[in-house]
C-alpha positions in Angstrom: -22.6 -16.9 -6.7 -24.4 -14.3 -6.5 -26.0 -13.6 -3.3 -29.6 -12.7 -2.0 -30.5 -8.8 -1.9 -29.1 -6.1 -0.9 -25.3 -8.5 0.2 -21.8 -6.8 -1.1 -19.2 -9.4 -1.7 -16.1 -7.4 -1.0 -12.0 -7.7 -1.7 -10.2 -4.9 -0.1 -5.8 -4.2 0.4 -3.9 -1.5 1.9 -0.7 -1.6 0.9 2.1 0.4 2.0 5.6 0.1 0.5 8.4 -0.5 3.2 9.8 2.7 3.4 6.9 4.9 1.7 7.7 5.7 -1.0 4.2 5.0 -2.4 1.0 3.1 -0.8 -2.4 1.6 -2.4 -5.7 0.7 -1.1 -6.9 -1.6 -4.1 -10.7 -3.3 -3.8 -13.4 -5.2 -5.7 -16.4 -4.8 -4.4 -19.8 -6.7 -5.9 -23.3 -5.6 -5.1 -25.8 -8.0 -5.5 -28.3 -6.2 -7.9 -25.4 -5.5 -9.8 -23.3 -8.4 -9.2 -22.2 -9.0 -13.3 -20.4 -5.1 -13.4 -18.6 -5.1 -10.2 -16.6 -1.9 -8.7 -13.2 -1.2 -8.7 -11.3 1.5 -6.7 -7.7 2.5 -6.6 -5.7 4.5 -5.1 -2.2 4.6 -5.8 -0.6 7.6 -3.0 2.8 9.4 -3.2 4.1 11.5 -0.3 4.7 14.7 -3.2 1.1 14.7 -3.4 0.1 13.0 -6.8 -2.8 10.8 -6.1 -2.7 7.5 -9.2 -6.7 7.2 -8.1 -9.8 5.5 -10.5 -13.1 4.5 -9.4 -14.5 2.1 -12.2 -17.5 -0.6 -13.0 -15.9 -3.3 -15.3 -16.6 -7.1 -16.0 -16.8 -9.3 -13.2 -15.7 -12.8 -15.2 -15.1 -16.0 -14.4 -14.5 -16.8 -10.8 -12.7 -20.3 -11.9 -9.3 -21.0 -12.4 -7.1 -23.6 -14.4 -8.0 -26.2 -11.9 -12.0 -25.4 -11.8 -11.4 -24.2 -8.4 -13.5 -20.8 -7.0 -10.6 -19.4 -6.5 -10.7 -15.9 -8.7 -12.1 -12.7 -8.0 -12.1 -10.0 -11.1 -12.9 -6.4 -12.1 -11.4 -5.1 -15.4 -8.3 -5.2 -15.6 -7.6 -6.2 -11.9 -7.5 -9.4 -10.5 -7.1 -11.2 -7.3 -6.2 -14.8 -7.2 -5.9 -17.3 -4.3 -3.1 -19.2 -4.9 -3.4 -21.3 -1.5 -6.0 -20.3 1.4 -4.1 -18.1 4.3 -0.7 -18.8 2.6 -1.0 -16.9 -0.1 -2.2 -14.5 -2.9 -1.4 -12.4 -6.1 -2.8 -9.3 -7.0 -2.7 -8.6 -10.9 -3.5 -4.9 -12.6 -3.4 -5.3 -16.4 -2.1 -2.0 -18.4 -4.6 0.0 -17.9 -5.7 4.3 -17.8 -6.1 6.0 -14.5 -6.6 9.7 -14.2 -3.9 11.3 -11.7 -5.1 13.4 -9.0 -3.8 15.2 -6.0 -4.6 14.9 -2.8 -5.2 18.5 -2.5 -7.7 18.4 -5.0 -9.4 15.2 -3.4 -9.4 17.4 -0.3 -11.0 20.4 -2.2 -13.1 18.4 -4.0 -11.8 20.0 -6.9 -11.3 17.3 -9.6 -11.2 18.3 -13.1 -13.3 17.3 -16.0 -9.9 16.4 -18.0 -7.6 15.1 -15.6 -3.4 13.4 -16.6 -4.2 10.2 -17.3 -1.3 7.1 -16.1 -0.9 3.6 -17.9 -0.8 1.7 -14.6 0.1 -1.9 -14.0 1.0 -4.3 -11.1 0.9 -7.3 -9.5 2.1 -7.7 -5.7 2.3 -11.5 -4.3 1.2 -11.0 -0.5 1.5 -14.3 2.6 -0.2 -13.6 5.3 2.1 -12.4 8.7 -0.2 -12.4 11.4 -3.6 -14.6 12.5 -6.9 -13.4 11.2 -9.0 -10.4 13.0 -13.0 -11.6 12.8 -14.3 -8.3 13.8 -16.5 -8.0 16.3 -15.1 -11.5 18.1 -12.1 -10.2 20.5 -14.5 -9.7 23.1 -17.4 -9.5 24.7 -17.4 -5.8 24.9 -16.6 -6.2 20.9 -19.2 -9.6 20.2 -22.1 -6.9 22.0 -21.9 -4.5 19.6 -21.1 -6.4 16.3 -24.1 -8.4 16.9 -26.5 -5.0 17.0 -27.1 -1.6 15.2 -23.1 -1.0 14.9 -21.9 -4.1 13.6 -24.3 -3.8 10.5 -22.0 -0.7 9.4 -19.0 -3.1 10.0 -20.7 -5.8 7.5 -19.4 -9.4 8.5 -15.5 -9.6 7.5 -11.8 -10.4 8.9 -8.7 -8.6 8.4 -5.4 -10.0 8.1 -1.9 -8.2 8.2 0.7 -9.3 4.9 3.8 -9.3 3.6 3.9 -8.4 0.2 6.3 -8.3 -2.8 5.8 -6.9 -6.0 6.3 -4.5 -9.0 4.9 -0.9 -10.0 4.8 0.8 -13.7 3.6 3.7 -14.1 3.9 5.0 -18.1 6.2 2.0 -18.0 8.4 2.9 -15.4 9.1 0.0 -13.1 9.6 -0.6 -10.0 10.0 -3.4 -7.4 8.9 -3.3 -4.2 8.7 -4.8 -0.5 5.7 -3.9 1.6 3.2 -4.5 4.2 -0.7 -5.1 3.6 -3.6 -5.4 4.8 -6.2 -7.3 3.0 -10.2 -7.5 4.0 -12.2 -9.8 2.7 -16.3 -8.3 3.5 -19.4 -10.3 2.8 -23.3 -9.6 4.0 -25.4 -6.5 3.8 -23.6 -2.6 5.0 -25.8 -0.3 6.5 -25.0 3.4 5.4 -28.0 5.5 7.2 -26.6 6.3 10.8 -23.2 6.0 11.3 -21.2 8.7 12.5 -17.6 8.4 11.8 -15.0 5.9 13.0 -10.9 5.0 13.3 -9.5 2.0 12.0 -5.6 1.5 12.2 -3.0 -1.1 11.8 0.3 -1.7 10.5 2.9 -4.8 10.8 6.2 -4.5 12.0 9.9 -5.4 11.0 10.0 -7.9 13.6 7.0 -9.2 13.2 4.4 -7.7 15.5 1.8 -5.6 14.6 -1.4 -3.8 16.0 -4.9 -2.6 14.7 -8.0 -1.4 15.5 -10.9 0.1 14.8 -13.3 2.0 16.7 -16.1 5.0 16.5 -16.4 8.2 18.4 -18.4 8.9 21.8 -22.2 8.4 21.4 -24.5 11.6 22.3 -26.8 9.5 23.9 -23.4 7.7 25.9 -24.1 4.3 25.0 -20.9 1.8 24.8 -19.7 2.3 21.0 -17.7 -0.4 19.2 -13.6 -0.2 20.9 -11.7 -2.8 19.0 -8.0 -3.7 18.9 -4.7 -6.6 19.2 -1.3 -6.6 19.8 0.1 -9.4 18.1 3.3 -10.1 19.9 5.1 -12.0 16.6 4.1 -15.4 17.5 1.2 -17.1 19.0 -2.7 -15.7 18.9 -3.8 -11.7 19.0 -4.1 -9.9 21.8 -7.2 -8.1 22.4 -7.5 -4.8 23.4 -9.4 -1.9 23.4 -8.2 2.2 22.0 -7.7 4.5 25.1 -6.1 7.2 23.6 -7.6 7.4 20.2 -6.7 10.6 16.9 -10.0 11.5 15.9 -10.5 13.2 12.4 -10.0 17.0 12.9 -9.0 18.8 9.6 -7.6 17.3 6.3 -4.5 17.4 5.9 -2.8 16.1 3.0 -0.2 14.8 4.4 2.5 15.1 8.1 -0.6 14.8 10.2 0.9 13.6 13.6 -0.8 10.3 15.2 -0.8 8.9 18.6 -2.5 5.9 19.7 -2.9 3.8 23.0 -4.0 0.4 23.2 -5.0 -1.1 27.1 -5.2 -5.4 26.8 -7.8 -6.7 29.2 -4.7 -6.9 32.4 -3.9 -3.6 32.5 -1.0 -4.0 29.8 -0.8 -0.7 27.9 0.9 0.2 23.8 1.8 3.6 22.3 1.8 4.0 19.4 3.4 6.7 17.1 3.9 8.6 13.5 2.4 11.0 11.0 0.9 10.7 7.7 3.5 11.1 4.9 -0.1 11.1 2.2 -3.8 12.0 3.1 -6.7 11.3 0.4 -10.5 12.3 0.9 -12.3 9.3 -0.5 -14.6 9.9 -3.3 -16.8 7.6 -4.2 -18.4 6.8 -7.9 -22.2 7.1 -8.4 -22.8 5.8 -5.0 -25.2 7.9 -3.2 -24.8 7.8 0.3 -27.0 9.1 3.1 -27.0 13.3 2.9 -25.8 13.4 6.8 -23.1 11.7 5.8 -19.2 11.9 7.4 -16.0 13.0 5.4 -13.6 9.7 5.2 -9.7 10.0 4.4 -7.6 6.9 3.3 -4.2 7.6 4.7 -1.2 6.0 4.9 1.5 6.5 7.9 4.8 5.7 9.3 4.7 4.8 12.7 6.6 4.1 15.4 6.3 1.3 18.7 8.8 1.7 21.1 12.6 1.3 19.2 11.2 0.7 15.6 9.4 2.0 12.8 6.8 0.9 9.7 4.1 2.0 7.3 0.2 1.5 7.6 -2.7 2.8 7.1 -5.5 4.7 9.1 -9.0 5.7 8.2 -10.9 8.1 10.0 -14.2 9.6 9.4 -16.6 12.4 11.5 -18.5 14.3 9.9 -18.0 18.1 8.8 -19.9 20.0 12.0 -17.5 18.1 14.6 -14.7 19.4 12.4 -11.7 22.3 12.0 -11.9 23.2 8.5 
């Protein structure tokens, strides 16, 4: 049902083909004031620099499935369907024309008036493989930060790493694939004014191990910043951790940026994850008016190395322009 004023309800997934052939970011954003016309976000990015990038509003449609249960979230051609809670989800995208850009065009904010259009369709089944993370619950420090102003930037949410199987079709050329997904369910009032940057990373490895972290840069006033992460050893619960070495965004790469993350648990265990991005997409909005002093945001996908394992995963970061080497 339509929530109260300013409440946002969103479902998002980050998808990485297991070998880095492509990656996707797919989202539906409902805002209470425009409840019947949610916003669709779609980026399908390739290592050669192509980005199939869609931003549009579409009809939300009914949330009820054939059994009368509210298991569907839709925006135009895009549909999420919860087959079984926390066990099986399906995303479908009906054939639809989406513009083709490049990562460099996004970096330069030089989007052509009439870019090439590609008929895009896909279907993805995904299955949770790691316990869900409810942001701001793993440690006393993250709970305290989440309960204050910093929590309003994140908004109440949970995230979960999943395995995926599906197919992608561009202009009728269909390919089947396997991969990893980070799914996010977010609902609440989300504040933008005052946000100063972040680093958010996550990946799921072949053995079943995984990690995730979201943290904000140091503050000018020296007060603590949100810093919450986890290590998952393949079974059991998430092990709370915090980032002690963080790859803050300093430049805008189209691809090939080396990254290094070090996570530390409360008992002093340290894990180092290194890698390199294979495609970076500077974020563009639709018609959303952002605060005047808003950080540059870039969504990227990387090949990660953790001990003797490799996997593809996501990384999203933001930084004020004046703090970057542009």
